[in-house]
mmCIF file of the C-alpha atoms, coordinates in Angstrom:
data_MODEL
# 
_entry.id   MODEL 
# 
loop_
_atom_site.group_PDB 
_atom_site.id 
_atom_site.type_symbol 
_atom_site.label_atom_id 
_atom_site.label_alt_id 
_atom_site.label_comp_id 
_atom_site.label_asym_id 
_atom_site.label_entity_id 
_atom_site.label_seq_id 
_atom_site.pdbx_PDB_ins_code 
_atom_site.Cartn_x 
_atom_site.Cartn_y 
_atom_site.Cartn_z 
_atom_site.occupancy 
_atom_site.B_iso_or_equiv 
_atom_site.pdbx_formal_charge 
_atom_site.auth_seq_id 
_atom_site.auth_comp_id 
_atom_site.auth_asym_id 
_atom_site.auth_atom_id 
_atom_site.pdbx_PDB_model_num 
ATOM 1   C CA . UNK A 1 1   ? 27.744  6.176   -9.250  1.00 0.00 ? 1   UNK A CA 1 
ATOM 2   C CA . UNK A 1 2   ? 25.483  5.696   -5.817  1.00 0.00 ? 2   UNK A CA 1 
ATOM 3   C CA . UNK A 1 3   ? 21.923  4.729   -6.674  1.00 0.00 ? 3   UNK A CA 1 
ATOM 4   C CA . UNK A 1 4   ? 19.233  7.254   -5.525  1.00 0.00 ? 4   UNK A CA 1 
ATOM 5   C CA . UNK A 1 5   ? 17.160  6.345   -2.246  1.00 0.00 ? 5   UNK A CA 1 
ATOM 6   C CA . UNK A 1 6   ? 13.684  5.109   -3.303  1.00 0.00 ? 6   UNK A CA 1 
ATOM 7   C CA . UNK A 1 7   ? 10.370  6.224   -1.409  1.00 0.00 ? 7   UNK A CA 1 
ATOM 8   C CA . UNK A 1 8   ? 6.757   5.137   -2.069  1.00 0.00 ? 8   UNK A CA 1 
ATOM 9   C CA . UNK A 1 9   ? 3.276   6.613   -0.212  1.00 0.00 ? 9   UNK A CA 1 
ATOM 10  C CA . UNK A 1 10  ? 1.376   4.462   1.792   1.00 0.00 ? 10  UNK A CA 1 
ATOM 11  C CA . UNK A 1 11  ? -2.723  4.755   2.798   1.00 0.00 ? 11  UNK A CA 1 
ATOM 12  C CA . UNK A 1 12  ? -2.680  2.919   5.885   1.00 0.00 ? 12  UNK A CA 1 
ATOM 13  C CA . UNK A 1 13  ? -5.598  1.572   7.915   1.00 0.00 ? 13  UNK A CA 1 
ATOM 14  C CA . UNK A 1 14  ? -6.150  2.756   11.548  1.00 0.00 ? 14  UNK A CA 1 
ATOM 15  C CA . UNK A 1 15  ? -7.431  1.198   14.966  1.00 0.00 ? 15  UNK A CA 1 
ATOM 16  C CA . UNK A 1 16  ? -9.079  -2.288  14.952  1.00 0.00 ? 16  UNK A CA 1 
ATOM 17  C CA . UNK A 1 17  ? -8.730  -2.973  11.253  1.00 0.00 ? 17  UNK A CA 1 
ATOM 18  C CA . UNK A 1 18  ? -4.771  -2.220  11.211  1.00 0.00 ? 18  UNK A CA 1 
ATOM 19  C CA . UNK A 1 19  ? -4.715  -4.418  14.361  1.00 0.00 ? 19  UNK A CA 1 
ATOM 20  C CA . UNK A 1 20  ? -6.330  -7.275  12.803  1.00 0.00 ? 20  UNK A CA 1 
ATOM 21  C CA . UNK A 1 21  ? -4.782  -6.792  9.214   1.00 0.00 ? 21  UNK A CA 1 
ATOM 22  C CA . UNK A 1 22  ? -1.271  -6.908  11.022  1.00 0.00 ? 22  UNK A CA 1 
ATOM 23  C CA . UNK A 1 23  ? -2.183  -9.892  13.174  1.00 0.00 ? 23  UNK A CA 1 
ATOM 24  C CA . UNK A 1 24  ? -3.327  -11.622 10.024  1.00 0.00 ? 24  UNK A CA 1 
ATOM 25  C CA . UNK A 1 25  ? -0.144  -10.658 8.224   1.00 0.00 ? 25  UNK A CA 1 
ATOM 26  C CA . UNK A 1 26  ? 2.159   -11.680 11.010  1.00 0.00 ? 26  UNK A CA 1 
ATOM 27  C CA . UNK A 1 27  ? 0.453   -15.071 11.334  1.00 0.00 ? 27  UNK A CA 1 
ATOM 28  C CA . UNK A 1 28  ? 0.979   -15.912 7.471   1.00 0.00 ? 28  UNK A CA 1 
ATOM 29  C CA . UNK A 1 29  ? 4.368   -14.239 7.769   1.00 0.00 ? 29  UNK A CA 1 
ATOM 30  C CA . UNK A 1 30  ? 5.437   -16.784 10.541  1.00 0.00 ? 30  UNK A CA 1 
ATOM 31  C CA . UNK A 1 31  ? 3.752   -19.646 9.004   1.00 0.00 ? 31  UNK A CA 1 
ATOM 32  C CA . UNK A 1 32  ? 5.211   -19.437 5.367   1.00 0.00 ? 32  UNK A CA 1 
ATOM 33  C CA . UNK A 1 33  ? 8.880   -17.758 6.463   1.00 0.00 ? 33  UNK A CA 1 
ATOM 34  C CA . UNK A 1 34  ? 8.374   -14.526 4.675   1.00 0.00 ? 34  UNK A CA 1 
ATOM 35  C CA . UNK A 1 35  ? 9.028   -10.971 5.830   1.00 0.00 ? 35  UNK A CA 1 
ATOM 36  C CA . UNK A 1 36  ? 6.450   -9.039  7.949   1.00 0.00 ? 36  UNK A CA 1 
ATOM 37  C CA . UNK A 1 37  ? 5.417   -5.179  7.061   1.00 0.00 ? 37  UNK A CA 1 
ATOM 38  C CA . UNK A 1 38  ? 2.806   -2.954  8.325   1.00 0.00 ? 38  UNK A CA 1 
ATOM 39  C CA . UNK A 1 39  ? -0.765  -3.166  6.127   1.00 0.00 ? 39  UNK A CA 1 
ATOM 40  C CA . UNK A 1 40  ? -1.133  -0.577  3.753   1.00 0.00 ? 40  UNK A CA 1 
ATOM 41  C CA . UNK A 1 41  ? -2.242  0.307   0.055   1.00 0.00 ? 41  UNK A CA 1 
ATOM 42  C CA . UNK A 1 42  ? 0.418   1.558   -1.941  1.00 0.00 ? 42  UNK A CA 1 
ATOM 43  C CA . UNK A 1 43  ? -0.656  5.016   -3.491  1.00 0.00 ? 43  UNK A CA 1 
ATOM 44  C CA . UNK A 1 44  ? 2.894   5.560   -5.389  1.00 0.00 ? 44  UNK A CA 1 
ATOM 45  C CA . UNK A 1 45  ? 5.892   3.744   -5.446  1.00 0.00 ? 45  UNK A CA 1 
ATOM 46  C CA . UNK A 1 46  ? 9.439   4.091   -6.905  1.00 0.00 ? 46  UNK A CA 1 
ATOM 47  C CA . UNK A 1 47  ? 9.756   7.699   -6.055  1.00 0.00 ? 47  UNK A CA 1 
ATOM 48  C CA . UNK A 1 48  ? 13.366  9.269   -6.178  1.00 0.00 ? 48  UNK A CA 1 
ATOM 49  C CA . UNK A 1 49  ? 13.365  12.891  -5.649  1.00 0.00 ? 49  UNK A CA 1 
ATOM 50  C CA . UNK A 1 50  ? 15.006  14.384  -3.039  1.00 0.00 ? 50  UNK A CA 1 
ATOM 51  C CA . UNK A 1 51  ? 13.608  13.485  0.284   1.00 0.00 ? 51  UNK A CA 1 
ATOM 52  C CA . UNK A 1 52  ? 12.753  17.429  1.006   1.00 0.00 ? 52  UNK A CA 1 
ATOM 53  C CA . UNK A 1 53  ? 10.765  17.369  -1.810  1.00 0.00 ? 53  UNK A CA 1 
ATOM 54  C CA . UNK A 1 54  ? 8.986   14.372  -1.627  1.00 0.00 ? 54  UNK A CA 1 
ATOM 55  C CA . UNK A 1 55  ? 7.884   15.730  1.844   1.00 0.00 ? 55  UNK A CA 1 
ATOM 56  C CA . UNK A 1 56  ? 6.528   19.205  0.558   1.00 0.00 ? 56  UNK A CA 1 
ATOM 57  C CA . UNK A 1 57  ? 4.899   17.280  -2.399  1.00 0.00 ? 57  UNK A CA 1 
ATOM 58  C CA . UNK A 1 58  ? 3.291   14.602  -0.178  1.00 0.00 ? 58  UNK A CA 1 
ATOM 59  C CA . UNK A 1 59  ? 1.964   17.750  2.046   1.00 0.00 ? 59  UNK A CA 1 
ATOM 60  C CA . UNK A 1 60  ? 0.558   19.631  -1.159  1.00 0.00 ? 60  UNK A CA 1 
ATOM 61  C CA . UNK A 1 61  ? -0.988  16.019  -1.940  1.00 0.00 ? 61  UNK A CA 1 
ATOM 62  C CA . UNK A 1 62  ? -2.829  15.472  1.406   1.00 0.00 ? 62  UNK A CA 1 
ATOM 63  C CA . UNK A 1 63  ? -3.798  19.055  1.770   1.00 0.00 ? 63  UNK A CA 1 
ATOM 64  C CA . UNK A 1 64  ? -5.844  18.660  -1.220  1.00 0.00 ? 64  UNK A CA 1 
ATOM 65  C CA . UNK A 1 65  ? -7.812  15.653  -0.101  1.00 0.00 ? 65  UNK A CA 1 
ATOM 66  C CA . UNK A 1 66  ? -10.605 15.000  2.739   1.00 0.00 ? 66  UNK A CA 1 
ATOM 67  C CA . UNK A 1 67  ? -10.911 11.577  4.452   1.00 0.00 ? 67  UNK A CA 1 
ATOM 68  C CA . UNK A 1 68  ? -12.552 8.621   2.458   1.00 0.00 ? 68  UNK A CA 1 
ATOM 69  C CA . UNK A 1 69  ? -13.617 5.301   2.786   1.00 0.00 ? 69  UNK A CA 1 
ATOM 70  C CA . UNK A 1 70  ? -11.444 2.390   1.272   1.00 0.00 ? 70  UNK A CA 1 
ATOM 71  C CA . UNK A 1 71  ? -13.082 -1.037  1.034   1.00 0.00 ? 71  UNK A CA 1 
ATOM 72  C CA . UNK A 1 72  ? -11.263 -4.415  0.740   1.00 0.00 ? 72  UNK A CA 1 
ATOM 73  C CA . UNK A 1 73  ? -13.204 -7.297  -1.316  1.00 0.00 ? 73  UNK A CA 1 
ATOM 74  C CA . UNK A 1 74  ? -11.771 -10.219 -3.258  1.00 0.00 ? 74  UNK A CA 1 
ATOM 75  C CA . UNK A 1 75  ? -8.429  -12.066 -2.606  1.00 0.00 ? 75  UNK A CA 1 
ATOM 76  C CA . UNK A 1 76  ? -5.900  -12.291 -5.205  1.00 0.00 ? 76  UNK A CA 1 
ATOM 77  C CA . UNK A 1 77  ? -2.418  -12.974 -6.155  1.00 0.00 ? 77  UNK A CA 1 
ATOM 78  C CA . UNK A 1 78  ? 0.253   -12.317 -8.857  1.00 0.00 ? 78  UNK A CA 1 
ATOM 79  C CA . UNK A 1 79  ? 3.783   -14.131 -9.662  1.00 0.00 ? 79  UNK A CA 1 
ATOM 80  C CA . UNK A 1 80  ? 5.650   -11.179 -8.076  1.00 0.00 ? 80  UNK A CA 1 
ATOM 81  C CA . UNK A 1 81  ? 7.105   -10.927 -4.899  1.00 0.00 ? 81  UNK A CA 1 
ATOM 82  C CA . UNK A 1 82  ? 5.774   -8.040  -3.387  1.00 0.00 ? 82  UNK A CA 1 
ATOM 83  C CA . UNK A 1 83  ? 2.033   -8.876  -4.638  1.00 0.00 ? 83  UNK A CA 1 
ATOM 84  C CA . UNK A 1 84  ? 2.231   -12.558 -4.306  1.00 0.00 ? 84  UNK A CA 1 
ATOM 85  C CA . UNK A 1 85  ? -1.052  -12.568 -2.267  1.00 0.00 ? 85  UNK A CA 1 
ATOM 86  C CA . UNK A 1 86  ? -3.299  -9.739  -1.521  1.00 0.00 ? 86  UNK A CA 1 
ATOM 87  C CA . UNK A 1 87  ? -7.015  -8.242  -1.154  1.00 0.00 ? 87  UNK A CA 1 
ATOM 88  C CA . UNK A 1 88  ? -8.147  -5.798  -4.038  1.00 0.00 ? 88  UNK A CA 1 
ATOM 89  C CA . UNK A 1 89  ? -9.413  -2.374  -3.427  1.00 0.00 ? 89  UNK A CA 1 
ATOM 90  C CA . UNK A 1 90  ? -12.372 -1.233  -4.576  1.00 0.00 ? 90  UNK A CA 1 
ATOM 91  C CA . UNK A 1 91  ? -11.856 1.620   -7.029  1.00 0.00 ? 91  UNK A CA 1 
ATOM 92  C CA . UNK A 1 92  ? -13.800 4.839   -5.565  1.00 0.00 ? 92  UNK A CA 1 
ATOM 93  C CA . UNK A 1 93  ? -14.104 8.143   -6.585  1.00 0.00 ? 93  UNK A CA 1 
ATOM 94  C CA . UNK A 1 94  ? -11.966 9.450   -3.377  1.00 0.00 ? 94  UNK A CA 1 
ATOM 95  C CA . UNK A 1 95  ? -9.010  6.820   -4.431  1.00 0.00 ? 95  UNK A CA 1 
ATOM 96  C CA . UNK A 1 96  ? -9.115  7.785   -7.923  1.00 0.00 ? 96  UNK A CA 1 
ATOM 97  C CA . UNK A 1 97  ? -9.097  11.484  -7.518  1.00 0.00 ? 97  UNK A CA 1 
ATOM 98  C CA . UNK A 1 98  ? -6.197  11.041  -4.959  1.00 0.00 ? 98  UNK A CA 1 
ATOM 99  C CA . UNK A 1 99  ? -4.009  8.693   -7.362  1.00 0.00 ? 99  UNK A CA 1 
ATOM 100 C CA . UNK A 1 100 ? -4.869  10.993  -10.214 1.00 0.00 ? 100 UNK A CA 1 
ATOM 101 C CA . UNK A 1 101 ? -3.551  14.071  -8.396  1.00 0.00 ? 101 UNK A CA 1 
ATOM 102 C CA . UNK A 1 102 ? -0.712  12.043  -6.818  1.00 0.00 ? 102 UNK A CA 1 
ATOM 103 C CA . UNK A 1 103 ? 0.529   10.989  -10.547 1.00 0.00 ? 103 UNK A CA 1 
ATOM 104 C CA . UNK A 1 104 ? 0.212   14.520  -11.382 1.00 0.00 ? 104 UNK A CA 1 
ATOM 105 C CA . UNK A 1 105 ? 2.330   16.045  -8.787  1.00 0.00 ? 105 UNK A CA 1 
ATOM 106 C CA . UNK A 1 106 ? 4.639   13.248  -8.943  1.00 0.00 ? 106 UNK A CA 1 
ATOM 107 C CA . UNK A 1 107 ? 5.100   13.212  -12.354 1.00 0.00 ? 107 UNK A CA 1 
ATOM 108 C CA . UNK A 1 108 ? 4.288   9.468   -12.862 1.00 0.00 ? 108 UNK A CA 1 
ATOM 109 C CA . UNK A 1 109 ? 5.050   7.932   -16.310 1.00 0.00 ? 109 UNK A CA 1 
ATOM 110 C CA . UNK A 1 110 ? 1.777   7.124   -18.061 1.00 0.00 ? 110 UNK A CA 1 
ATOM 111 C CA . UNK A 1 111 ? 1.863   3.559   -17.861 1.00 0.00 ? 111 UNK A CA 1 
ATOM 112 C CA . UNK A 1 112 ? 1.865   3.866   -14.152 1.00 0.00 ? 112 UNK A CA 1 
ATOM 113 C CA . UNK A 1 113 ? -1.144  5.817   -14.449 1.00 0.00 ? 113 UNK A CA 1 
ATOM 114 C CA . UNK A 1 114 ? -3.138  3.241   -16.490 1.00 0.00 ? 114 UNK A CA 1 
ATOM 115 C CA . UNK A 1 115 ? -1.585  0.140   -14.675 1.00 0.00 ? 115 UNK A CA 1 
ATOM 116 C CA . UNK A 1 116 ? -2.775  1.549   -11.075 1.00 0.00 ? 116 UNK A CA 1 
ATOM 117 C CA . UNK A 1 117 ? -4.207  -1.917  -9.145  1.00 0.00 ? 117 UNK A CA 1 
ATOM 118 C CA . UNK A 1 118 ? -4.938  -0.737  -5.508  1.00 0.00 ? 118 UNK A CA 1 
ATOM 119 C CA . UNK A 1 119 ? -4.344  -3.756  -3.186  1.00 0.00 ? 119 UNK A CA 1 
ATOM 120 C CA . UNK A 1 120 ? -3.505  -4.884  0.645   1.00 0.00 ? 120 UNK A CA 1 
ATOM 121 C CA . UNK A 1 121 ? -0.673  -7.302  0.835   1.00 0.00 ? 121 UNK A CA 1 
ATOM 122 C CA . UNK A 1 122 ? -0.687  -10.187 2.856   1.00 0.00 ? 122 UNK A CA 1 
ATOM 123 C CA . UNK A 1 123 ? 2.179   -12.094 1.916   1.00 0.00 ? 123 UNK A CA 1 
ATOM 124 C CA . UNK A 1 124 ? 5.242   -10.771 0.260   1.00 0.00 ? 124 UNK A CA 1 
ATOM 125 C CA . UNK A 1 125 ? 7.419   -14.039 -1.191  1.00 0.00 ? 125 UNK A CA 1 
ATOM 126 C CA . UNK A 1 126 ? 7.913   -16.547 -3.501  1.00 0.00 ? 126 UNK A CA 1 
ATOM 127 C CA . UNK A 1 127 ? 5.189   -18.989 -3.025  1.00 0.00 ? 127 UNK A CA 1 
ATOM 128 C CA . UNK A 1 128 ? 3.623   -21.544 -5.635  1.00 0.00 ? 128 UNK A CA 1 
ATOM 129 C CA . UNK A 1 129 ? 0.029   -20.834 -6.846  1.00 0.00 ? 129 UNK A CA 1 
ATOM 130 C CA . UNK A 1 130 ? -0.629  -24.447 -4.841  1.00 0.00 ? 130 UNK A CA 1 
ATOM 131 C CA . UNK A 1 131 ? 0.453   -22.819 -1.822  1.00 0.00 ? 131 UNK A CA 1 
ATOM 132 C CA . UNK A 1 132 ? -1.500  -19.446 -2.384  1.00 0.00 ? 132 UNK A CA 1 
ATOM 133 C CA . UNK A 1 133 ? -4.593  -21.294 -3.365  1.00 0.00 ? 133 UNK A CA 1 
ATOM 134 C CA . UNK A 1 134 ? -4.357  -23.666 0.030   1.00 0.00 ? 134 UNK A CA 1 
ATOM 135 C CA . UNK A 1 135 ? -3.573  -20.160 2.324   1.00 0.00 ? 135 UNK A CA 1 
ATOM 136 C CA . UNK A 1 136 ? -6.903  -18.545 0.115   1.00 0.00 ? 136 UNK A CA 1 
ATOM 137 C CA . UNK A 1 137 ? -8.986  -21.964 1.001   1.00 0.00 ? 137 UNK A CA 1 
ATOM 138 C CA . UNK A 1 138 ? -8.081  -21.232 4.778   1.00 0.00 ? 138 UNK A CA 1 
ATOM 139 C CA . UNK A 1 139 ? -8.661  -17.637 5.114   1.00 0.00 ? 139 UNK A CA 1 
ATOM 140 C CA . UNK A 1 140 ? -11.169 -17.001 2.580   1.00 0.00 ? 140 UNK A CA 1 
ATOM 141 C CA . UNK A 1 141 ? -11.756 -15.154 -0.574  1.00 0.00 ? 141 UNK A CA 1 
ATOM 142 C CA . UNK A 1 142 ? -13.985 -12.565 -0.168  1.00 0.00 ? 142 UNK A CA 1 
ATOM 143 C CA . UNK A 1 143 ? -13.533 -9.931  2.674   1.00 0.00 ? 143 UNK A CA 1 
ATOM 144 C CA . UNK A 1 144 ? -15.758 -6.898  3.796   1.00 0.00 ? 144 UNK A CA 1 
ATOM 145 C CA . UNK A 1 145 ? -13.439 -4.900  5.201   1.00 0.00 ? 145 UNK A CA 1 
ATOM 146 C CA . UNK A 1 146 ? -13.845 -1.071  5.271   1.00 0.00 ? 146 UNK A CA 1 
ATOM 147 C CA . UNK A 1 147 ? -11.942 1.730   6.759   1.00 0.00 ? 147 UNK A CA 1 
ATOM 148 C CA . UNK A 1 148 ? -11.519 5.162   6.574   1.00 0.00 ? 148 UNK A CA 1 
ATOM 149 C CA . UNK A 1 149 ? -8.040  6.816   4.918   1.00 0.00 ? 149 UNK A CA 1 
ATOM 150 C CA . UNK A 1 150 ? -7.255  10.295  6.764   1.00 0.00 ? 150 UNK A CA 1 
ATOM 151 C CA . UNK A 1 151 ? -3.379  10.449  5.836   1.00 0.00 ? 151 UNK A CA 1 
ATOM 152 C CA . UNK A 1 152 ? -0.485  9.681   3.647   1.00 0.00 ? 152 UNK A CA 1 
ATOM 153 C CA . UNK A 1 153 ? 2.319   8.114   4.661   1.00 0.00 ? 153 UNK A CA 1 
ATOM 154 C CA . UNK A 1 154 ? 5.924   8.621   2.849   1.00 0.00 ? 154 UNK A CA 1 
ATOM 155 C CA . UNK A 1 155 ? 8.579   5.685   3.310   1.00 0.00 ? 155 UNK A CA 1 
ATOM 156 C CA . UNK A 1 156 ? 11.940  5.028   2.497   1.00 0.00 ? 156 UNK A CA 1 
ATOM 157 C CA . UNK A 1 157 ? 11.604  1.688   0.867   1.00 0.00 ? 157 UNK A CA 1 
ATOM 158 C CA . UNK A 1 158 ? 14.966  0.493   -0.134  1.00 0.00 ? 158 UNK A CA 1 
ATOM 159 C CA . UNK A 1 159 ? 15.734  -3.047  0.598   1.00 0.00 ? 159 UNK A CA 1 
ATOM 160 C CA . UNK A 1 160 ? 13.742  -5.837  2.491   1.00 0.00 ? 160 UNK A CA 1 
ATOM 161 C CA . UNK A 1 161 ? 10.488  -4.515  4.283   1.00 0.00 ? 161 UNK A CA 1 
ATOM 162 C CA . UNK A 1 162 ? 12.245  -4.646  7.856   1.00 0.00 ? 162 UNK A CA 1 
ATOM 163 C CA . UNK A 1 163 ? 14.269  -1.873  6.763   1.00 0.00 ? 163 UNK A CA 1 
ATOM 164 C CA . UNK A 1 164 ? 11.808  0.529   5.219   1.00 0.00 ? 164 UNK A CA 1 
ATOM 165 C CA . UNK A 1 165 ? 11.373  3.372   7.593   1.00 0.00 ? 165 UNK A CA 1 
ATOM 166 C CA . UNK A 1 166 ? 8.430   5.822   7.911   1.00 0.00 ? 166 UNK A CA 1 
ATOM 167 C CA . UNK A 1 167 ? 9.793   9.512   6.974   1.00 0.00 ? 167 UNK A CA 1 
ATOM 168 C CA . UNK A 1 168 ? 6.805   11.489  6.985   1.00 0.00 ? 168 UNK A CA 1 
ATOM 169 C CA . UNK A 1 169 ? 2.875   11.631  8.191   1.00 0.00 ? 169 UNK A CA 1 
ATOM 170 C CA . UNK A 1 170 ? 0.933   13.974  5.740   1.00 0.00 ? 170 UNK A CA 1 
ATOM 171 C CA . UNK A 1 171 ? -2.774  14.323  7.639   1.00 0.00 ? 171 UNK A CA 1 
ATOM 172 C CA . UNK A 1 172 ? -5.718  14.941  4.857   1.00 0.00 ? 172 UNK A CA 1 
ATOM 173 C CA . UNK A 1 173 ? -7.685  18.178  5.407   1.00 0.00 ? 173 UNK A CA 1 
ATOM 174 C CA . UNK A 1 174 ? -10.457 17.947  7.856   1.00 0.00 ? 174 UNK A CA 1 
ATOM 175 C CA . UNK A 1 175 ? -14.272 19.276  7.127   1.00 0.00 ? 175 UNK A CA 1 
# 
């Protein structure tokens, strides 16, 4: 039996903030031989419904939200490939509301609702704790980056980051 496709919903920075974060990701990737990817905050991952259904649900979700700001704060790391080194996103009403609506619309498991840790990754990979500490000593551990989220991206996220494809963009309602 063929494995079904896997999709994710992302919130992306734009403009100068996106450019600076992309440059940082590229620089770290080159230095540590890790994959390059677009700067983003994952709203939901592991979605396996049909692409048509996911596009419709993404449009419904985006139409219920007005643009809001996200603030990147402290750096962190875990021993998982896709959360190797990241910057935490401060929870706020806009993000909490969006995540709750997304979980309701996309029928998230309860564990996912409770374990949501919004973050923007800087490195994917299997780095040691010592390597991560050294990187943080170089780039810093506190960040004061803020950007306005205006859209949700639906991506096909099977395979490695260089194989991921943007499928759909849904803009938030204005005004």
